[in-house]
C-alpha positions in Angstrom: 0.0 0.0 0.0 1.0 3.6 -0.5 0.5 6.0 2.4 0.5 9.8 2.5 1.2 11.0 6.1 0.2 14.6 6.6 1.8 16.6 9.4 -0.4 19.6 10.0 1.6 21.6 12.5 3.3 24.7 11.4 5.6 24.8 14.5 9.3 24.3 13.5 9.8 22.1 16.6 6.7 20.1 15.8 6.1 16.8 17.6 3.6 16.1 14.8 6.5 15.8 12.4 8.3 13.4 14.7 5.1 11.3 15.0 4.7 11.3 11.2 8.3 10.2 10.7 7.9 7.4 13.2 4.7 6.3 11.4 6.6 6.4 8.0 9.4 4.3 9.4 7.0 1.7 10.8 5.0 1.5 7.6 8.2 1.1 5.5 9.5 -1.6 7.8 6.3 -3.5 7.0 6.9 -3.2 3.3 4.7 -0.3 2.5 5.5 2.9 0.6 5.0 6.0 2.8 5.7 9.7 2.3 5.5 12.5 4.9 4.0 15.7 3.8 4.6 18.5 6.3 2.4 21.5 5.8 5.1 23.8 7.3 7.3 23.0 4.3 4.8 24.6 1.9 3.5 28.1 1.4 -0.2 28.0 1.3 -2.1 31.1 0.4 -5.3 32.2 2.1 -8.3 30.2 0.9 -10.7 31.5 -1.6 -12.7 29.7 -4.2 -11.1 31.4 -7.2 -7.3 31.1 -6.8 -6.5 28.7 -4.1 -6.6 25.7 -6.4 -4.0 27.3 -8.7 -1.5 27.6 -5.8 1.6 25.5 -6.5 1.6 24.1 -2.9 -2.0 23.0 -3.2 -1.4 21.3 -6.6 1.6 19.4 -5.2 -0.2 18.2 -2.1 -3.2 17.3 -4.1 -1.1 15.2 -6.5 0.6 13.4 -3.6 -2.6 12.6 -1.8 -4.4 11.6 -5.0 -1.9 8.7 -5.7 -2.0 7.5 -2.0 -4.1 4.5 -1.1 -4.5 5.8 2.4 -4.1 9.1 4.3 -2.8 9.4 7.8 -2.9 12.8 9.7 -0.5 13.7 12.4 -2.0 16.7 14.1 -1.3 18.8 17.1 -3.4 18.6 20.2 -3.6 21.5 22.6 -4.8 20.8 26.2 
């Protein structure tokens, strides 16, 4: 299977990134293909219905998630 692991934290010291990397390593050790997509590595413009879909970052992330068999989200939790 092919997995896209999306780390949604924008924090440079993100634990979500660490969790995503651990997940990737585990999946690859089981023979799967896995790719981490960290949102902090991409410049996303403010959302609007006219131009957002033309954004280079959106197009790249869309392509990467489209070819995945499964999506996994590593997301921050604030208590």
